[in-house]
C-alpha positions as CSV (number, residue, x, y, z in Angstrom):
1,M,-16.7,-64.5,99.6
2,Q,-16.9,-66.4,102.8
3,H,-14.1,-64.6,104.6
4,R,-14.1,-60.8,105.2
5,V,-12.2,-58.3,107.3
6,F,-14.4,-55.4,108.5
7,I,-12.9,-52.2,109.8
8,H,-15.5,-50.0,111.6
9,T,-14.9,-46.3,111.7
10,N,-16.3,-42.8,111.6
11,H,-15.2,-39.5,110.0
12,R,-12.6,-38.8,112.8
13,Q,-10.8,-42.1,112.3
14,L,-11.1,-42.5,108.5
15,V,-7.4,-42.1,107.8
16,G,-6.6,-44.9,110.3
17,A,-9.2,-47.1,108.8
18,L,-7.9,-46.7,105.3
19,V,-4.3,-47.4,106.4
20,S,-5.6,-50.4,108.4
21,A,-7.4,-51.8,105.3
22,H,-4.2,-51.4,103.2
23,S,-2.1,-53.2,105.9
24,F,-4.4,-56.3,105.9
25,R,-4.2,-56.6,102.1
26,R,-0.5,-55.9,101.8
27,R,0.7,-58.1,104.7
28,S,-1.1,-61.2,103.5
29,A,0.1,-63.8,101.1
30,H,-3.5,-65.0,100.8
31,A,-5.2,-61.6,100.0
32,D,-7.2,-63.3,97.2
33,K,-9.0,-65.5,99.8
34,F,-10.7,-62.7,101.8
35,D,-12.3,-59.2,101.3
36,V,-11.6,-56.1,103.3
37,A,-14.5,-53.7,103.9
38,L,-15.1,-50.5,105.9
39,I,-18.3,-50.0,108.0
40,N,-18.8,-46.3,108.2
41,H,-20.8,-44.6,111.0
42,A,-22.1,-42.1,108.5
43,D,-23.9,-44.8,106.5
44,Q,-26.0,-46.0,109.4
45,P,-29.1,-43.8,110.0
46,F,-29.9,-45.3,113.4
47,F,-27.1,-43.3,115.0
48,R,-28.6,-39.9,113.9
49,R,-32.0,-40.4,115.7
50,H,-30.2,-40.6,119.1
51,E,-27.9,-37.5,118.9
52,G,-27.7,-35.9,122.3
53,G,-29.9,-38.6,123.9
54,L,-28.9,-40.2,127.2
55,Y,-27.7,-43.8,127.1
56,L,-26.5,-46.2,129.8
57,R,-22.8,-46.7,130.1
58,A,-21.3,-48.4,133.1
59,G,-24.3,-47.5,135.2
60,N,-24.2,-43.8,134.2
61,K,-26.5,-41.9,131.9
62,I,-24.5,-39.8,129.5
63,P,-25.3,-38.1,126.2
64,W,-24.6,-39.8,122.9
65,R,-22.4,-37.7,120.5
66,N,-22.1,-38.8,116.9
67,D,-19.1,-36.5,116.6
68,D,-17.2,-38.3,119.3
69,L,-14.0,-40.1,118.3
70,Q,-15.4,-43.5,119.1
71,S,-19.0,-43.2,118.0
72,F,-18.4,-46.1,115.6
73,T,-18.0,-48.8,118.3
74,P,-21.5,-50.3,118.1
75,L,-20.7,-51.2,114.5
76,R,-18.4,-54.0,115.7
77,F,-21.5,-56.1,116.2
78,M,-22.8,-55.5,112.6
79,P,-20.6,-57.9,110.5
80,P,-22.9,-61.0,110.9
81,E,-25.9,-59.0,109.5
82,L,-23.7,-57.7,106.6
83,M,-22.6,-61.2,105.9
84,G,-26.2,-62.5,105.8
85,Y,-25.4,-64.5,108.9
86,E,-23.1,-66.8,106.9
87,G,-19.3,-67.2,106.6
88,R,-16.6,-65.9,108.8
89,A,-15.7,-62.3,109.7
90,L,-12.9,-60.5,111.5
91,V,-13.9,-57.1,112.8
92,V,-11.3,-54.6,114.0
93,D,-11.1,-51.0,115.2
94,P,-9.7,-48.4,112.8
95,D,-6.5,-48.1,114.9
96,V,-5.5,-51.8,114.3
97,F,-2.8,-52.6,111.8
98,A,-1.6,-55.9,110.4
99,V,2.1,-56.7,110.7
100,A,1.6,-60.4,109.9
101,D,-0.6,-62.5,107.7
102,V,-4.2,-62.2,109.0
103,W,-5.1,-65.4,107.0
104,D,-3.6,-67.4,109.9
105,L,-6.3,-66.0,112.1
106,L,-9.2,-66.0,109.6
107,S,-8.6,-69.6,108.6
108,R,-8.1,-71.1,112.1
109,D,-10.2,-73.8,113.7
110,M,-12.7,-71.9,115.9
111,Q,-13.5,-75.2,117.8
112,G,-17.2,-74.5,117.7
113,K,-17.0,-71.0,119.2
114,A,-19.1,-68.2,117.9
115,I,-16.7,-65.5,118.9
116,M,-12.9,-65.4,119.5
117,C,-11.1,-62.4,121.0
118,R,-8.4,-61.7,123.5
119,V,-9.1,-61.4,127.2
120,H,-8.4,-58.1,129.0
121,T,-5.7,-58.3,131.7
122,G,-4.8,-56.1,134.7
123,V,-6.5,-52.7,135.1
124,K,-8.3,-53.0,131.7
125,R,-10.1,-56.1,132.8
126,T,-11.3,-54.3,135.9
127,V,-12.4,-51.1,134.1
128,R,-13.6,-52.4,130.8
129,G,-14.7,-56.0,131.4
130,T,-13.4,-59.5,130.5
131,Y,-13.2,-59.4,126.7
132,A,-11.6,-57.0,124.3
133,T,-14.0,-56.7,121.4
134,S,-11.8,-54.3,119.4
135,V,-10.7,-57.4,117.4
136,M,-13.2,-60.3,117.1
137,L,-13.2,-63.4,114.9
138,L,-16.8,-64.3,114.2
139,D,-18.7,-67.3,113.0
140,C,-21.6,-65.4,111.6
141,A,-24.0,-68.3,111.4
142,K,-23.9,-68.6,115.2
143,L,-24.7,-64.9,115.8
144,K,-28.2,-64.4,114.4
145,H,-29.2,-62.7,117.6
146,W,-26.9,-59.8,116.8
147,R,-29.1,-57.0,115.6
148,T,-27.1,-53.8,115.9
149,A,-29.7,-51.1,115.4
150,E,-32.2,-52.7,117.8
151,Q,-29.6,-53.3,120.5
152,F,-28.2,-49.8,120.1
153,D,-31.8,-48.4,120.7
154,A,-31.9,-50.5,123.9
155,L,-29.1,-48.3,125.3
156,F,-31.4,-45.3,125.3
157,A,-34.2,-47.3,126.9
158,F,-31.7,-48.1,129.7
159,T,-32.4,-51.8,129.2
160,R,-28.9,-52.5,127.9
161,D,-25.6,-51.1,129.2
162,Y,-22.9,-50.0,126.7
163,Q,-20.0,-51.3,128.8
164,T,-21.6,-54.7,129.3
165,W,-22.4,-54.9,125.6
166,M,-18.9,-54.0,124.5
167,S,-17.3,-56.6,126.9
168,L,-19.7,-59.4,125.6
169,G,-21.5,-59.5,129.0
170,Y,-24.8,-60.4,127.2
171,E,-23.2,-63.4,125.4
172,D,-23.1,-67.1,126.6
173,P,-19.5,-67.5,127.9
174,A,-19.4,-71.0,126.4
175,A,-19.7,-69.4,123.0
176,I,-16.5,-67.3,123.4
177,G,-13.0,-68.5,122.8
178,A,-9.7,-66.7,123.5
179,I,-7.1,-65.7,120.9
180,E,-3.5,-64.9,121.6
181,E,-2.7,-61.4,122.8
182,G,-0.5,-60.9,119.7
183,W,-3.7,-60.7,117.5
184,N,-4.7,-57.6,119.4
185,D,-1.5,-56.3,120.8
186,F,-2.2,-53.1,122.9
187,D,0.5,-50.5,122.0
188,H,3.2,-53.1,121.9
189,L,5.3,-54.1,118.9
190,G,7.4,-57.2,119.3
191,P,8.1,-60.7,117.8
192,E,4.7,-62.0,119.0
193,T,2.7,-59.1,117.5
194,R,0.4,-60.0,114.6
195,L,-2.0,-57.1,114.8
196,I,-0.9,-53.9,116.5
197,H,-3.5,-51.9,118.2
198,N,-2.8,-48.2,119.0
199,T,-5.5,-48.4,121.7
200,R,-4.2,-45.6,123.9
201,R,-6.2,-42.8,122.2
202,M,-4.1,-40.1,123.8
203,T,-1.0,-41.2,121.9
204,Q,-2.2,-42.3,118.5
205,P,0.6,-41.2,116.1
206,W,-1.7,-39.5,113.6
207,K,-3.4,-37.4,116.2
208,T,-0.4,-35.8,118.0
209,G,-1.0,-32.1,118.9
210,L,-4.7,-32.1,118.0
211,H,-7.4,-31.3,120.6
212,V,-8.8,-34.3,122.4
213,D,-12.1,-35.3,120.9
214,F,-13.3,-38.3,122.9
215,L,-15.2,-38.7,126.1
216,P,-13.2,-40.4,128.8
217,V,-14.8,-43.2,130.9
218,E,-16.5,-42.0,134.1
219,N,-16.4,-45.3,135.9
220,F,-13.2,-46.2,137.7
221,P,-13.7,-49.1,140.2
222,L,-10.2,-48.8,141.4
223,F,-10.6,-45.2,142.3
224,P,-14.2,-44.0,142.1
225,P,-13.5,-40.3,142.9
226,F,-11.7,-39.8,139.6
227,G,-14.9,-41.0,137.8
228,W,-16.9,-38.5,139.8
229,L,-14.5,-35.7,138.8
230,M,-14.7,-36.6,135.1
231,K,-18.5,-36.6,135.3
232,A,-18.6,-33.2,137.1
233,R,-16.1,-31.7,134.5
234,R,-18.4,-32.8,131.6
235,Q,-21.6,-31.5,133.2
236,L,-20.2,-28.2,134.2
237,F,-17.9,-27.3,131.3
238,G,-18.8,-29.5,128.3
239,D,-17.8,-32.8,126.8
240,Y,-14.2,-32.1,125.9
241,A,-13.3,-29.2,128.3
242,F,-9.8,-29.4,129.9
243,L,-8.9,-32.7,128.2
244,G,-5.9,-31.1,126.5
245,H,-4.1,-32.3,123.4
246,Y,-3.1,-35.7,122.0
247,K,0.5,-36.6,123.0
248,R,3.3,-38.2,121.1
249,H,3.5,-42.0,121.2
250,P,6.1,-43.2,123.7
251,D,7.4,-45.9,121.4
252,P,9.2,-44.3,118.4
253,R,9.1,-47.7,116.5
254,Q,5.3,-47.7,116.6
255,E,5.2,-44.1,115.4
256,M,7.6,-45.0,112.5
257,L,5.4,-48.0,111.7
258,F,2.4,-45.8,111.2
259,W,4.3,-43.3,108.9
260,A,5.7,-46.2,107.0
261,L,2.2,-47.7,106.5
262,L,0.8,-44.3,105.5
263,R,3.6,-43.7,103.0
264,E,3.0,-47.2,101.5
265,S,-0.8,-46.5,101.4
266,L,-0.2,-43.3,99.5
267,E,2.2,-44.9,97.1
268,D,-0.2,-47.8,96.4
269,G,-3.2,-45.5,96.0
270,A,-5.1,-46.7,99.1
271,V,-5.2,-43.0,100.2
272,S,-4.6,-39.9,98.2
273,R,-2.8,-36.7,99.0
274,E,-6.1,-34.8,98.6
275,Q,-7.8,-37.0,101.2
276,L,-5.0,-36.4,103.7
277,E,-5.1,-32.6,103.1
278,E,-8.9,-32.7,103.7
279,E,-8.5,-34.7,106.9
280,M,-5.8,-32.3,108.2
281,A,-8.1,-29.3,107.4
282,R,-11.0,-31.0,109.4
283,G,-8.7,-31.6,112.4
284,H,-8.8,-35.4,112.1
285,L,-5.1,-35.7,111.1
286,R,-2.1,-34.0,112.7
287,R,-1.1,-30.8,110.9
288,D,2.4,-31.9,110.0
289,A,1.4,-35.3,108.6
290,L,2.6,-34.6,105.1
291,E,6.0,-33.6,106.4
292,H,6.6,-37.1,107.9
293,I,5.7,-39.1,104.8
294,P,8.8,-38.3,102.5
295,T,11.2,-39.3,105.3
296,A,9.3,-42.3,106.5
297,P,11.2,-45.7,106.3
298,T,9.7,-48.7,104.6
299,V,7.5,-51.1,106.5
300,A,10.0,-53.8,105.9
301,A,12.8,-51.7,107.5
302,V,10.7,-51.0,110.6
303,L,9.8,-54.7,111.0
304,A,13.1,-56.2,109.9
305,G,14.5,-56.8,113.4
306,I,11.1,-57.9,114.8
307,E,10.6,-60.5,112.0
308,Q,14.1,-61.9,112.5
309,R,13.3,-62.4,116.2
310,R,10.0,-63.9,115.3
311,A,11.6,-66.4,112.9
312,A,14.2,-67.3,115.5
């Protein structure tokens, strides 16, 4: 099939990825026109040979941890290889969920661009770079220079910087086009939202109460001393020391949407109760997850008001 949605993930975000995949299929009236596939960190051997090695990130040399929450991120550059450098792919993070029909994005005119994604704004643009690659529409035939394992290796040779790579700093700007923010809506659920991205890791609804298991950035151009403090904390006390626990999402509607999607995924067989119990035991899913599912509303009920405003 010439159109495919890829969700890249690792063991820590598997539940999110499975719910995400379900949402793309369920929310589309054209689900027969595209495939949905997971790219799992555990299936890629090039990660394992670099465990604990120092890599370049925003000018700092920090250790690579395969157990980190976001160790899957280099996989967002793998879809062209997996597609044989043919067809069209949409790649998304495992914390991105469809609330509208993704076919509207997958089938759009890319106007000759190789990549389409949203542009960072405000502080995120300053800290992370121009482009948000957590959702990318790709013309695979135009991306034959994307070779993920080789380019991942270059991080450890200090000839490629992770932050520059993730923000498309090595790409020709003329090959990149912008999509509307609603196709990668950062922790916002409104009439313009098509794909909601629970991008604030500290408040992801399925993690509330668990110990933080991701490395925070150590480069803050707006206030460099905070980055120095984060680096000193890691070096003196360990990767996740003093980072605390995941917090509750500040928007109850987004929290309800996740539980509604999880309930629907369970009912449709996209996930099983046994899988959820295993992920809770591993510390990847909040301990009270199964208590929320029976009382969760339907997805239609959560989105009813939003879709009415969208139609208007």
